[in-house]
C-alpha positions as CSV (number, residue, x, y, z in Angstrom):
1,G,-205.1,117.5,-84.9
2,G,-207.1,115.9,-82.1
3,G,-210.8,115.6,-82.3
4,G,-213.1,112.6,-81.8
5,G,-211.6,109.3,-82.9
6,G,-208.2,110.9,-83.5
7,Y,-209.0,112.4,-86.9
8,P,-208.1,116.0,-87.7
9,W,-211.5,117.1,-88.9
10,W,-213.0,119.2,-86.1
11,E,-211.4,122.3,-87.4
12,H,-213.2,121.9,-90.8
13,I,-216.7,122.4,-89.3
14,K,-218.3,125.7,-88.9
15,S,-220.0,126.8,-85.6
16,K,-219.4,123.5,-83.9
17,G,-221.3,123.8,-80.7
18,G,-220.1,122.6,-77.3
19,G,-216.5,122.1,-78.3
20,K,-213.4,124.1,-77.7
21,S,-212.6,127.2,-79.8
22,G,-212.2,126.2,-83.4
23,G,-213.9,122.9,-82.7
24,G,-210.8,121.3,-81.1
25,G,-212.4,118.6,-79.0
26,K,-215.2,117.4,-76.8
27,G,-214.0,119.0,-73.6
28,G,-216.6,121.8,-73.5
29,H,-219.8,119.8,-73.0
30,D,-221.3,117.0,-71.0
31,D,-221.4,113.8,-73.0
32,G,-224.6,112.0,-72.6
33,G,-225.4,108.7,-74.4
34,G,-228.2,110.2,-76.3
35,G,-229.9,111.4,-73.1
36,G,-227.5,113.8,-71.3
37,G,-225.6,116.7,-72.8
38,R,-227.3,119.4,-74.8
39,P,-231.0,118.6,-75.8
40,P,-231.6,118.4,-79.5
41,A,-232.8,121.5,-81.3
42,T,-235.0,119.5,-83.7
43,T,-238.3,118.5,-82.0
44,G,-242.0,118.0,-82.8
45,T,-241.6,116.0,-86.1
46,T,-244.1,113.2,-86.8
47,L,-241.5,110.6,-86.3
48,Q,-240.5,112.0,-82.9
49,K,-244.1,112.1,-81.8
50,T,-244.7,108.6,-83.0
51,L,-241.7,107.4,-81.0
52,Q,-242.9,109.2,-77.9
53,Q,-246.3,107.5,-78.2
54,M,-244.5,104.1,-78.3
55,E,-243.1,104.7,-74.8
56,G,-243.4,101.6,-72.7
57,R,-244.6,99.3,-75.4
58,G,-243.0,96.0,-76.2
59,Y,-239.7,96.3,-78.1
60,P,-241.1,94.7,-81.3
61,S,-243.2,97.8,-81.7
62,Y,-240.2,99.4,-83.2
63,K,-240.8,97.3,-86.3
64,D,-243.7,99.7,-87.1
65,L,-241.0,102.2,-88.1
66,M,-240.2,100.3,-91.3
67,G,-241.9,100.8,-94.6
68,A,-242.5,104.2,-96.1
69,P,-239.9,107.0,-95.3
70,W,-240.7,109.5,-92.5
71,D,-240.9,113.1,-93.7
72,M,-239.0,115.3,-91.2
73,E,-241.2,118.5,-91.1
74,G,-239.2,121.7,-91.0
75,C,-236.1,120.0,-92.3
76,D,-236.1,121.0,-96.0
77,G,-237.7,117.8,-97.3
78,C,-235.4,115.5,-95.3
79,Q,-236.6,111.9,-94.9
80,V,-235.6,109.1,-92.6
81,F,-235.8,105.4,-93.6
82,F,-235.7,102.5,-91.2
83,D,-234.4,99.7,-93.4
84,R,-233.8,97.1,-90.7
85,V,-235.1,97.2,-87.2
86,Q,-233.6,94.9,-84.6
87,G,-235.8,92.4,-82.9
88,D,-234.6,93.0,-79.3
89,P,-232.2,95.3,-77.5
90,Y,-229.3,92.9,-77.7
91,A,-229.5,92.2,-81.4
92,P,-227.2,93.9,-84.0
93,P,-228.3,97.6,-84.3
94,S,-230.9,98.8,-86.8
95,W,-230.1,100.3,-90.2
96,V,-231.2,103.9,-90.7
97,R,-230.9,106.2,-93.7
98,V,-231.2,110.0,-93.7
99,R,-231.9,111.5,-97.2
100,L,-231.7,115.3,-97.9
101,P,-232.7,116.6,-101.4
102,M,-229.8,118.2,-103.3
103,A,-232.0,121.2,-103.8
104,A,-231.5,121.8,-100.1
105,A,-228.0,120.5,-99.7
106,K,-226.7,122.6,-102.6
107,F,-223.3,120.9,-103.2
108,P,-221.7,122.1,-106.4
109,A,-222.2,119.9,-109.4
110,E,-218.5,119.9,-110.1
111,Y,-218.0,118.0,-106.8
112,V,-221.0,115.8,-107.2
113,A,-221.1,114.7,-110.8
114,K,-217.9,115.6,-112.6
115,T,-215.9,112.5,-111.9
116,R,-216.2,109.5,-109.6
117,T,-213.0,110.5,-107.9
118,R,-214.4,113.8,-106.8
119,N,-217.6,112.2,-105.7
120,V,-215.9,109.7,-103.6
121,A,-213.7,112.4,-102.0
122,L,-216.9,114.5,-101.3
123,C,-218.6,111.5,-99.6
124,D,-215.5,110.8,-97.6
125,F,-215.3,114.4,-96.3
126,V,-219.0,114.6,-95.3
127,T,-218.7,111.1,-93.6
128,R,-215.8,112.4,-91.5
129,V,-217.8,115.5,-90.4
130,I,-220.9,113.4,-89.5
131,A,-218.7,111.0,-87.5
132,D,-217.2,113.9,-85.5
133,M,-220.6,115.6,-85.1
134,L,-222.1,112.4,-83.7
135,R,-219.2,112.1,-81.3
136,G,-219.9,115.5,-79.7
137,G,-220.0,118.2,-82.2
138,T,-223.6,119.2,-81.4
139,G,-223.1,119.2,-77.7
140,T,-223.9,115.5,-77.1
141,D,-222.0,112.4,-77.9
142,W,-224.8,110.4,-79.6
143,T,-222.4,107.4,-80.2
144,K,-222.5,106.4,-76.5
145,A,-224.7,103.6,-75.5
146,V,-226.3,103.4,-72.0
147,S,-225.4,100.2,-70.2
148,G,-224.8,98.8,-66.8
149,G,-228.3,99.2,-65.4
150,G,-229.0,95.5,-65.4
151,W,-231.8,93.7,-67.4
152,S,-234.5,96.2,-66.4
153,G,-232.3,99.3,-66.8
154,S,-231.9,101.6,-69.8
155,K,-229.8,100.3,-72.6
156,G,-228.8,101.1,-76.2
157,G,-229.3,104.4,-77.8
158,D,-226.0,104.7,-79.7
159,I,-226.0,105.9,-83.3
160,S,-223.0,105.8,-85.5
161,I,-221.6,106.0,-89.0
162,E,-218.5,104.2,-90.2
163,V,-215.5,106.3,-89.1
164,P,-212.9,106.5,-91.9
165,G,-209.2,106.1,-91.2
166,Q,-206.4,107.6,-93.3
167,Y,-207.7,106.4,-96.6
168,V,-210.3,107.8,-99.0
169,L,-212.4,104.9,-100.1
170,S,-215.7,104.4,-101.8
171,R,-218.1,103.5,-98.9
172,T,-221.8,102.8,-98.7
173,C,-222.3,104.9,-95.5
174,M,-222.6,108.1,-97.7
175,V,-224.1,108.5,-101.1
176,V,-224.2,111.8,-103.0
177,T,-226.0,112.0,-106.3
178,S,-227.5,114.8,-108.4
179,E,-230.8,114.3,-106.6
180,F,-229.9,113.8,-103.0
181,V,-227.4,113.4,-100.2
182,E,-227.9,110.2,-98.1
183,A,-226.2,109.1,-94.9
184,R,-226.5,105.5,-93.8
185,L,-226.1,104.8,-90.1
186,T,-226.6,102.2,-87.4
187,L,-228.8,102.9,-84.4
188,S,-229.2,100.7,-81.4
189,L,-232.8,101.6,-80.6
190,P,-233.1,102.4,-76.8
191,A,-234.9,100.2,-74.4
192,R,-235.7,99.7,-70.7
193,G,-235.7,96.0,-70.2
194,R,-237.5,94.9,-73.3
195,S,-239.8,97.9,-73.5
196,V,-239.5,100.8,-75.9
197,E,-237.9,104.0,-74.6
198,G,-239.8,106.3,-76.9
199,H,-238.9,109.6,-75.5
200,R,-235.2,108.8,-75.6
201,A,-235.5,107.5,-79.1
202,A,-237.2,110.8,-80.1
203,D,-234.3,112.8,-78.6
204,I,-231.8,110.6,-80.6
205,V,-233.7,111.3,-83.8
206,G,-233.6,115.0,-83.0
207,G,-229.9,114.9,-82.3
208,L,-229.4,113.1,-85.7
209,M,-231.3,115.9,-87.4
210,D,-229.1,118.5,-85.7
211,V,-226.1,116.6,-87.1
212,V,-227.6,116.7,-90.5
213,K,-228.1,120.4,-90.4
214,K,-224.4,120.9,-89.6
215,S,-222.9,118.4,-92.0
216,M,-225.0,117.6,-95.0
217,Y,-225.5,121.2,-96.2
218,Y,-222.8,122.7,-98.3
219,S,-223.2,126.0,-96.5
220,A,-222.6,124.4,-93.1
221,L,-219.1,123.1,-94.0
222,D,-215.8,124.8,-94.3
223,Q,-215.9,125.1,-98.0
224,D,-212.1,125.8,-98.4
225,A,-211.3,122.6,-96.5
226,L,-213.8,120.6,-98.6
227,R,-212.3,121.9,-101.8
228,S,-208.7,121.2,-100.6
229,H,-209.7,117.7,-99.7
230,I,-211.3,116.9,-103.0
231,L,-208.5,118.5,-105.1
232,S,-205.9,116.6,-103.1
233,V,-207.6,113.3,-103.8
234,E,-207.9,114.2,-107.5
235,D,-204.2,115.0,-107.7
236,Q,-203.3,111.7,-106.0
237,E,-205.4,109.8,-108.6
238,A,-203.8,111.8,-111.4
239,A,-200.3,111.1,-110.1
240,R,-201.0,107.4,-110.0
241,A,-202.5,107.5,-113.5
242,Q,-199.2,109.0,-114.9
243,L,-196.9,106.2,-113.6
244,D,-197.2,104.1,-116.7
245,A,-196.4,106.9,-119.1
246,F,-193.2,107.6,-117.2
247,G,-192.2,104.0,-117.1
248,L,-192.6,103.9,-113.3
249,V,-194.2,101.4,-111.0
250,A,-194.2,103.8,-108.0
251,F,-193.4,107.4,-107.0
252,V,-192.5,108.9,-103.6
253,A,-192.8,112.6,-103.4
254,N,-190.2,114.8,-101.7
255,G,-191.3,115.8,-98.2
256,S,-193.4,112.7,-97.7
257,I,-193.7,111.5,-94.1
258,L,-193.4,107.7,-94.2
259,P,-193.2,106.7,-90.5
260,R,-196.5,106.3,-88.6
261,K,-197.2,107.1,-84.9
262,S,-197.2,103.4,-84.0
263,G,-198.0,100.0,-85.2
264,V,-201.7,100.5,-84.3
265,D,-202.0,104.2,-85.2
266,E,-201.7,105.1,-88.9
267,R,-201.6,108.8,-88.4
268,P,-198.3,110.4,-89.5
269,M,-195.4,110.6,-87.0
270,T,-194.7,114.2,-85.9
271,R,-191.6,115.7,-84.4
272,A,-193.4,115.8,-81.1
273,D,-193.5,112.0,-81.4
274,D,-189.8,111.7,-82.4
275,P,-187.6,114.8,-82.8
276,N,-185.4,112.8,-85.3
277,L,-188.2,112.5,-87.8
278,V,-186.8,112.6,-91.4
279,T,-189.0,113.5,-94.4
280,F,-188.3,111.7,-97.6
281,E,-186.0,113.2,-100.3
282,S,-185.2,111.5,-103.6
283,P,-181.7,110.7,-104.6
284,P,-180.8,113.0,-107.5
285,T,-180.3,110.1,-110.0
286,L,-183.8,108.8,-109.4
287,A,-185.6,112.2,-109.3
288,V,-188.6,112.7,-111.5
289,E,-191.3,115.3,-111.7
290,L,-195.0,114.6,-112.1
291,E,-197.6,117.3,-113.0
292,V,-201.0,117.1,-111.4
293,P,-204.0,119.2,-112.3
294,N,-204.3,121.3,-109.1
295,R,-201.0,121.3,-107.2
296,G,-198.9,121.5,-110.4
297,R,-195.4,120.0,-110.4
298,I,-194.4,117.5,-107.7
299,G,-190.8,116.2,-107.4
300,G,-189.8,112.9,-105.9
301,M,-188.3,109.5,-106.5
302,G,-189.5,107.5,-109.4
303,I,-189.2,103.7,-109.0
304,R,-188.8,102.4,-112.6
305,R,-190.5,99.3,-113.9
306,G,-188.2,96.3,-113.6
307,I,-186.5,95.0,-110.5
308,T,-185.8,97.3,-107.6
309,M,-184.0,96.4,-104.4
310,I,-184.4,98.4,-101.2
311,V,-181.4,97.7,-98.9
312,G,-179.9,99.1,-95.7
313,G,-179.3,98.3,-92.1
314,G,-181.9,97.3,-89.6
315,F,-184.2,100.1,-88.4
316,H,-183.1,102.4,-91.2
317,G,-186.4,102.6,-93.0
318,K,-186.4,99.8,-95.6
319,S,-189.7,98.2,-94.5
320,T,-191.2,101.6,-93.7
321,L,-190.7,102.6,-97.3
322,L,-192.2,99.3,-98.6
323,Q,-195.2,99.7,-96.3
324,A,-195.9,103.1,-97.7
325,L,-195.7,101.7,-101.2
326,Q,-198.1,98.9,-100.5
327,V,-200.8,101.4,-99.4
328,G,-199.8,103.6,-102.3
329,V,-202.6,101.9,-104.2
330,Y,-205.1,104.0,-102.2
331,N,-205.7,107.8,-101.9
332,K,-205.2,109.3,-98.5
333,V,-206.6,112.3,-96.5
334,D,-204.8,115.6,-96.9
335,G,-202.2,115.7,-94.2
336,D,-201.5,112.0,-94.0
337,G,-197.9,112.6,-95.2
338,R,-198.1,109.8,-97.8
339,E,-200.5,111.5,-100.2
340,F,-198.1,111.4,-103.0
341,V,-196.6,108.0,-102.3
342,V,-198.4,106.4,-105.2
343,C,-198.0,102.9,-106.6
344,D,-199.4,101.0,-109.6
345,D,-202.9,100.1,-108.6
346,R,-202.2,96.5,-109.5
347,A,-199.3,96.1,-107.1
348,V,-199.7,93.2,-104.7
349,K,-197.8,92.5,-101.5
350,I,-196.4,89.0,-101.4
351,R,-195.3,86.9,-98.4
352,S,-195.1,83.4,-97.2
353,E,-198.1,82.1,-95.3
354,D,-197.6,78.9,-93.5
355,G,-200.7,76.8,-93.0
356,R,-202.9,78.5,-95.6
357,W,-205.4,76.7,-97.8
358,V,-204.4,76.4,-101.5
359,A,-206.8,75.0,-104.1
360,C,-206.0,73.9,-107.6
361,A,-203.1,76.4,-108.0
362,D,-200.5,76.1,-110.8
363,I,-197.4,76.6,-108.8
364,S,-195.2,74.8,-111.4
365,P,-193.3,77.9,-112.3
366,F,-191.7,77.6,-108.9
367,I,-192.2,74.1,-107.6
368,N,-191.9,70.8,-109.5
369,N,-190.9,67.2,-109.0
370,L,-192.5,66.8,-105.6
371,P,-192.2,63.4,-103.9
372,F,-194.7,60.8,-105.0
373,S,-195.2,62.6,-108.3
374,R,-197.7,65.1,-106.9
375,D,-199.0,67.4,-109.5
376,T,-198.0,71.1,-109.1
377,T,-199.9,72.4,-112.1
378,A,-203.1,72.0,-110.0
379,F,-201.8,71.9,-106.5
380,S,-204.1,71.7,-103.5
381,T,-203.2,71.5,-99.8
382,G,-204.9,72.4,-96.5
383,D,-201.6,73.2,-94.8
384,A,-199.2,75.0,-97.2
385,S,-195.5,75.3,-96.3
386,G,-193.7,78.7,-96.4
387,S,-192.4,78.1,-99.9
388,T,-195.6,76.6,-101.4
389,S,-197.7,79.3,-99.9
390,Q,-195.5,82.0,-101.3
391,A,-195.6,80.4,-104.7
392,A,-199.4,80.2,-104.6
393,N,-199.6,83.8,-103.5
394,I,-197.6,84.9,-106.5
395,V,-199.4,82.8,-109.1
396,E,-202.8,83.8,-107.7
397,A,-201.8,87.5,-107.9
398,L,-200.7,87.0,-111.5
399,E,-203.9,85.2,-112.3
400,L,-205.9,88.3,-111.3
401,G,-203.6,90.7,-113.3
402,A,-200.9,91.9,-110.9
403,R,-198.4,94.2,-112.6
404,A,-196.0,94.6,-109.6
405,L,-195.0,92.4,-106.7
406,L,-194.0,94.0,-103.3
407,I,-191.8,91.6,-101.3
408,D,-190.1,92.0,-97.9
409,E,-187.3,89.5,-97.2
410,D,-188.3,89.3,-93.5
411,T,-191.7,87.7,-94.4
412,C,-190.5,85.3,-97.1
413,A,-189.5,81.7,-97.1
414,T,-185.7,81.7,-97.5
415,N,-185.6,78.5,-99.5
416,F,-188.1,80.1,-101.9
417,M,-186.0,83.2,-102.5
418,I,-182.5,81.9,-103.0
419,R,-180.2,78.8,-103.0
420,D,-176.5,79.6,-102.5
421,A,-173.6,77.6,-103.9
422,P,-172.9,75.4,-100.8
423,M,-176.5,74.3,-100.7
424,V,-176.6,73.5,-104.4
425,E,-173.5,71.4,-103.9
426,L,-175.0,69.6,-100.9
427,V,-178.5,69.1,-102.4
428,A,-178.3,68.5,-106.1
429,P,-180.6,70.6,-108.3
430,E,-182.4,67.5,-109.6
431,K,-183.3,66.7,-106.0
432,E,-184.6,70.2,-105.2
433,P,-188.2,70.8,-106.3
434,I,-188.1,74.6,-105.8
435,T,-186.9,76.9,-108.6
436,P,-185.9,79.9,-106.4
437,F,-187.4,83.3,-107.0
438,I,-184.0,84.7,-107.9
439,K,-184.1,82.7,-111.1
440,R,-187.6,83.8,-111.9
441,V,-187.6,87.5,-111.0
442,R,-185.9,88.6,-114.3
443,P,-188.0,86.4,-116.6
444,L,-191.1,87.5,-114.7
445,F,-190.5,91.1,-115.8
446,E,-189.1,90.3,-119.3
447,D,-191.7,87.7,-120.3
448,Q,-194.7,88.9,-118.3
449,G,-194.0,92.6,-117.7
450,V,-194.4,92.2,-113.9
451,S,-192.1,94.4,-111.9
452,T,-190.8,93.5,-108.4
453,I,-189.8,95.8,-105.5
454,M,-187.9,93.9,-102.8
455,V,-186.6,94.7,-99.4
456,I,-183.5,92.7,-99.0
457,G,-181.3,92.9,-95.9
458,G,-179.5,89.6,-95.7
459,S,-178.3,88.5,-99.1
460,G,-176.5,90.2,-102.0
461,D,-177.4,87.4,-104.4
462,F,-180.1,89.7,-106.0
463,F,-177.6,92.5,-106.8
464,P,-176.8,91.2,-110.3
465,V,-180.5,91.0,-111.3
466,A,-181.6,94.4,-109.9
467,D,-182.2,97.3,-112.2
468,T,-182.1,99.7,-109.3
469,V,-180.8,99.5,-105.8
470,V,-181.9,102.0,-103.2
471,C,-180.1,102.2,-99.9
472,M,-182.0,103.5,-96.8
473,E,-179.7,105.0,-94.2
474,R,-181.3,106.8,-91.3
475,Y,-184.4,107.1,-93.4
476,R,-182.5,108.8,-96.2
477,A,-182.5,107.2,-99.6
478,T,-179.4,107.0,-101.9
479,D,-179.0,105.3,-105.3
480,V,-176.3,102.6,-104.9
481,T,-177.1,100.7,-108.1
482,E,-173.6,101.0,-109.6
483,R,-171.9,100.1,-106.4
484,A,-174.1,97.1,-105.8
485,H,-173.3,95.8,-109.3
486,A,-169.6,96.4,-108.8
487,I,-169.7,94.5,-105.5
488,A,-171.5,91.6,-107.1
489,E,-168.9,91.5,-109.9
490,S,-166.0,91.5,-107.4
491,H,-167.6,88.6,-105.6
492,G,-168.1,86.6,-108.7
493,R,-171.9,86.9,-108.5
494,R,-173.6,86.6,-111.9
495,V,-177.1,86.8,-113.2
496,P,-178.5,83.3,-112.7
497,E,-179.3,81.4,-115.9
498,P,-182.8,82.7,-116.7
499,V,-185.7,80.2,-116.7
500,P,-188.4,81.5,-119.0
501,F,-191.6,82.4,-117.1
502,P,-194.6,80.5,-118.6
503,A,-197.9,82.3,-119.6
504,T,-200.2,82.7,-116.6
505,A,-203.6,82.4,-118.2
506,S,-206.3,81.7,-115.6
507,C,-207.3,78.1,-115.8
508,R,-209.1,77.6,-112.5
509,V,-212.9,77.5,-112.9
510,L,-214.8,78.5,-109.8
511,Q,-217.7,76.3,-108.8
512,K,-220.8,77.4,-106.9
513,E,-220.5,74.4,-104.6
514,G,-219.0,75.5,-101.3
515,L,-219.4,79.2,-101.9
516,A,-222.5,79.6,-99.7
517,A,-222.0,79.8,-96.0
518,D,-223.6,77.0,-94.0
519,H,-224.2,79.2,-90.9
520,K,-224.0,82.8,-89.8
521,V,-221.3,85.1,-91.2
522,S,-219.5,88.0,-89.6
523,A,-216.4,90.2,-90.1
524,K,-215.7,91.6,-86.6
525,S,-212.1,92.4,-87.5
526,L,-210.1,93.4,-90.5
527,R,-208.2,90.1,-90.6
528,C,-210.7,87.3,-90.2
529,I,-214.1,86.6,-91.7
530,T,-216.3,84.0,-89.9
531,Y,-218.0,82.3,-92.8
532,G,-220.5,79.7,-91.5
533,N,-218.5,77.0,-89.8
534,T,-215.2,78.0,-91.3
535,E,-213.0,81.0,-91.1
536,I,-211.3,83.0,-93.9
537,E,-208.0,84.0,-92.6
538,L,-206.9,87.4,-94.0
539,T,-204.2,88.3,-91.5
540,Y,-201.5,88.2,-94.2
541,V,-203.6,89.9,-96.9
542,E,-201.8,93.1,-96.0
543,Q,-203.4,95.6,-98.4
544,L,-206.7,95.5,-96.7
545,V,-207.0,98.8,-94.7
546,E,-210.5,99.1,-93.4
547,I,-212.9,96.6,-91.7
548,G,-215.6,97.8,-94.2
549,Q,-213.6,96.1,-96.9
550,A,-213.7,92.8,-95.0
551,K,-217.4,93.2,-94.6
552,A,-217.9,93.9,-98.3
553,I,-215.8,90.8,-99.1
554,M,-218.0,88.7,-96.8
555,D,-221.2,89.8,-98.5
556,A,-219.6,89.6,-102.0
557,L,-218.9,85.9,-101.4
558,Q,-222.5,85.4,-100.4
559,H,-223.6,87.3,-103.4
560,L,-221.5,85.1,-105.7
561,A,-223.2,82.0,-104.1
562,A,-226.7,83.4,-104.5
563,S,-226.5,85.1,-107.9
564,S,-226.5,83.4,-111.3
565,K,-224.7,86.3,-113.0
566,Y,-221.2,85.4,-112.0
567,V,-220.4,81.7,-111.2
568,D,-221.8,79.5,-113.9
569,G,-219.4,76.5,-113.9
570,T,-217.5,77.7,-116.9
571,R,-216.0,81.0,-115.9
572,T,-212.5,81.2,-114.5
573,L,-211.9,82.9,-111.2
574,A,-210.4,85.9,-113.0
575,E,-213.5,86.2,-115.2
576,V,-215.8,86.0,-112.1
577,V,-213.7,88.7,-110.3
578,D,-213.7,90.9,-113.4
579,A,-217.6,90.8,-113.5
580,L,-217.9,91.4,-109.8
581,E,-215.4,94.3,-109.9
582,R,-217.4,96.0,-112.7
583,A,-220.5,95.8,-110.5
584,L,-218.8,97.0,-107.4
585,V,-217.3,100.1,-109.0
586,A,-220.7,100.8,-110.8
587,E,-219.0,100.7,-114.2
588,G,-221.2,102.3,-116.9
589,R,-223.5,103.9,-114.3
590,N,-224.0,107.6,-113.3
591,V,-221.4,109.2,-111.0
592,G,-222.7,108.9,-107.5
593,E,-224.5,105.6,-107.9
594,Q,-223.1,103.1,-105.3
595,G,-222.0,99.8,-106.9
596,L,-221.5,98.2,-103.5
597,D,-225.3,98.2,-103.1
598,S,-225.4,95.3,-105.5
599,I,-224.1,93.0,-102.8
600,S,-226.5,94.2,-100.1
601,H,-229.2,91.8,-99.0
602,G,-232.4,93.8,-99.9
603,N,-231.6,97.1,-98.2
604,P,-228.6,99.4,-98.6
605,C,-225.8,98.3,-96.2
606,P,-224.3,101.1,-94.0
607,F,-220.8,99.7,-93.5
608,H,-219.3,98.4,-96.8
609,A,-216.0,99.8,-98.2
610,L,-214.7,99.0,-101.6
611,P,-212.0,96.2,-101.7
612,R,-209.7,95.7,-104.6
613,R,-210.0,92.7,-107.0
614,F,-206.9,91.2,-105.4
615,E,-208.3,91.1,-101.9
616,L,-211.6,89.7,-103.2
617,G,-209.7,87.0,-105.0
618,A,-207.5,86.4,-101.9
619,A,-210.6,85.7,-99.8
620,V,-212.0,83.2,-102.4
621,N,-208.6,81.5,-102.5
622,R,-208.6,81.2,-98.7
623,L,-212.2,79.9,-98.4
624,R,-211.6,76.3,-97.4
625,T,-215.0,75.2,-98.8
626,A,-214.5,76.7,-102.2
627,K,-214.1,74.3,-105.1
628,F,-212.3,74.8,-108.4
629,L,-212.0,72.7,-111.6
630,S,-209.0,72.9,-113.8
631,N,-209.2,74.0,-117.4
632,R,-205.5,73.7,-118.2
633,G,-206.1,73.2,-121.9
634,G,-207.8,76.5,-122.1
635,A,-210.8,75.0,-124.1
636,G,-213.4,72.4,-123.6
637,R,-215.0,71.2,-120.4
638,P,-213.1,71.7,-117.2
639,T,-211.7,68.6,-115.6
640,K,-211.9,67.8,-112.0
641,V,-208.6,67.7,-110.1
642,A,-207.8,65.4,-107.3
643,R,-207.3,67.4,-104.1
644,S,-204.6,66.5,-101.6
645,A,-204.9,67.1,-97.9
646,A,-201.3,67.6,-97.2
């Protein structure tokens, strides 16, 4: 455990200088912001000499670094590229790439080019090692900026790479192909006042090359740890791919550790954190075995396609299980504890979202007969209620191909989920515009093949419609399906009269108008994108897990606005997202090629991470300037729909 940034990767690096034995931390050296600590071993390259000669010049002189790559003499053909250079010390940091020929790096072809899954896992591992090396593994913490010296003092100097969390995602910060290994970083070029600090910049480049030598060569890494990491990710992907054949929507392996350290720390809870930690074990009646290529047989709980309820008392693990399932669409690092909690990759977390923007959504499967004859087949509002927002979230997920819905009663609109008998008696059905989810959940599966997993703690009305009922008690799962059905029978609860679920063909045609930002854009947090003069609120888009995904979504929206390949006035949102997704995953291209580069503006971006199609669509649906036309007939010209403001 331990290590810089809290990630358990220090032990995976050979001969890590300056740290504790086994590379256990940063305590054995003097951190220096690129100037203190251990001096770099790499010196005397043309780039470093050029930087030293720039000492004292005006800060714009750094722009001379752009253009042709810099050959790093004595570094096995390594090259450094300056793709973007900041205009002043206070501007966003510069973009730097370091490329090492594969002839020198010597990573095995079976890791590099066999499958995209292996390639992504390799890139992830090397990224983690570089991140920890920059944080002190070579004797100096190169990620620390110098500050506090006033306007005329020394400033900047920090160099960093995107630090991964618990998930193994495709990221632009590391690219490995059959020809080269390339790390993409950000560097705040050092300055004193507004003058170049060339000698410090040369030291930083030397420190970067020291990091390269200890992280981007196969021989420099713990090869057993690398192989274990890659094979673990491959097994997770294989387990997820088997779900459909077993008739499952999700699988939770025995021995999984579902609780996290805290609400802001996604590392697994340990018995040091809580001596009462319980690892997951499947109820015997729900036990299944999957066979993965490297680990072999894995036993656990299979959640069958259909309708599954997770019940239990408060604080007994219901939501913890659902939260593990909602990130089961991603692969995790070895040791996360949820490696083999896998879910259908088209599962979408659904909740209510008061106040969200909704544009031209067909919420008529759930809501009809609104006052003043408002049309719910192309419903728009700038301030959705709990029920209308939840209806919109469901139909938008279905529009993009969702195969499973994950729902927690705690975050739902009660009037959307159920209507009990006293309420029906008081408010006649013909006066209630909402068709509650309880009447739609069974037809949603039988007519559309969409499964639902629900955490329910306050109402037994769903008992009759559930195919499986799992009870969590002190974090232990039991199958209580038969008992739940018997209780429902004894209380006279019946399966509600089914209301057929209509076809969900996408009929919303995305327009270019409103897609382009009218001012600067930024994604400084995972949950909000500042997009010109508006904000895209992603707080309740719960399956985003890294800020790099939000940054990629931000640039993808700008790419849609600028490119003629996607939005042409006739394609539906689903068709646009299909085409964009194919580009982002580099479909049809060689393993190792980075599809996310297609949304970069001119130069490869160092901080994108791959989002899913559902989160891309969610951002478009929450962009208040986006415009849609309705094509409800499925043919002919789209028709403009009046947009309501309420």
